[in-house]
N, C-alpha and C positions, 0 to 999 in steps of 0.2 A: 493624912490630909486627903479628903475626897476631892476628886477633880471633876469639874463640870464639863459639859460638852464645849462651852464657850472657852474655858481655859485650855482644853485640849486642842481646839482649833487655833487659838492664839499661839500656842506652843508650836504647832506645825508651821505656822507662818514665820515664827522666829527661826525655826530650823531651816526653812527655805532661805531666809535672809543670810544665815550663817554660811550655808552652802554656797550661795552666790558670792559672798565676800571671799571665801577660800578659793573658789574657782577663778575669781578676778586676780587674786594674789598669786596664784599658781596656774596660769592659763594653759600650759602645755603638759600638765601633770594630771594624774588620776585622783579623784576624790572618792573616798569610801566613807559612808555614813552608817554608824552602828546605833541601833536602839534595842531596847528590851521589849519583848512581847509580853504584856501583862494585862489580861482582860479585866474588865471591871473599872470602877471609878477610883481605886487607890493604885497609883502607879509607882509609888516609892515606898518600899518596905524592906524588911530583911531579905525576903525572897528575891526581890528585884535587884537588891544590891549584890547578892551572891551571884546571880546570873550576869549582872553587868561586869563584875570582876572577872568571872570566867570568860566572858565574851572579849573584853579588852585584852586579856592575857593571850587568848587564842589568836586574836586578830594581829596584835603586835608581834607575836611569835612567828606567825606565818609570813608577815611582811618584813621581818628582820633584815636589815641591810638595804632595804628599799624605801625607808620612811624618810620623808622630807619635813613633815609638820604633823603635829598632833594637838587637837583641841578636845578637851573633855568638859562636859557640863553635867552636874548632878542637880537636877531640878525637881521640884514637886511633881511635875508632869512626867518624870522619868529620866533615866540616865541617857546621855547622848555622847557619842565620840565621833570625831571627824579625823580621818587620817588621810594625808596627802602622800601619795606614793609615786615613785618613778616607774613602777610597773605599768604595762599597758592595761587598758580597761578590761580587755578579755582575760589577761592573766590574773588580774585582781578579782574579777568576777568568778573565775574558776576556784580561786582560793576561798572566796566568800562562800560559795556553794559547798565546798568541801567542809568548811567549818559548820555551816548550818545543817548539813546532812550527816556528819559523823561525830561531832562533839556530843557528849552526854546531854548537854543543855542546849544544843544547837537549834532545836525546834523552838526555843524561847528567844532566839536571837534573830534580829532583822538586820542583815548586813547588805546595804545597797551600795552599788558602784554606779556613780553618776556619769552620764555622757557630757559633752561640752555644753549642752543646753540645760543640764540639771535633771534630765530624765533618767530614772533608774534603768540600767542595762538589764534586760530580761534573762532569766535563768535559761530559757530555751535557746538563747543565742550562743550559749557555750555548751549546749548538749545536755543540760541538766533538766530533770523532770520538775514539774510543778510541785510545790511543797505539799506534803501530806498533812492531814488533820492530826491533831494530838491524840484523838480518841479512836479513830478508825482509819481505813485505807483510802477513803475518799480524798479528793483534793481539798486542801484547807479552805480555799475560797468558796467551794460548794457548801461546806458545812457552816461556814461563817454566814454566808448569804441566807441560808435556810434555817439558821439557828437550830441545827440538828441536835446539839448537846447543850445542856443547861449550864449556866455559870458555875453552879456547885460542882458539876462533873468536871468541868474544865479546871477549876481551881484545885480540886482534889488531885487530879492528874498532874498538874504543875507542881504541887507540893510533894507528891510522890517522887517526881523526877529530881527535884532539888534535894530532898532528903537522901535519896540514893547517891547523888553526886557528893554531898557533904560527907557521907559515911566513907567514901573512897579517899578523902583527903588525908 
């Protein structure tokens, strides 16, 4: 199913609502929000499901023993997971960055740790570097902003990463 910009924006609004509800329900705990990075207008397919399963397994494994609540949503606009943890925001962000930086599919995962106002904790606040582009050594935001790489190049790289991951299973 192709996702229009309107559907994507509405999905983000619903994600913010869910985050708000979970922060209200667990005001003194840390909220972690996981989504899959899948460029293009198709957000839910076999590739995104493989990444989402790898992501949730990695996240829950790293937070094991410190999980208070978990909500998952498999939507046409993509997979979402919300994990409430007893870890501090800083400790949770360190774990999130470690997964994003070291997991075979980590570059395809977006793991945000939210502060009390719902603002994502910055990678730099825990000593992590900005995320790198899938294709080159530039910062990802630079290549995204400048559209340095074609959608075909990005999709081919993503499929290559997923194929290599699946072959290891």
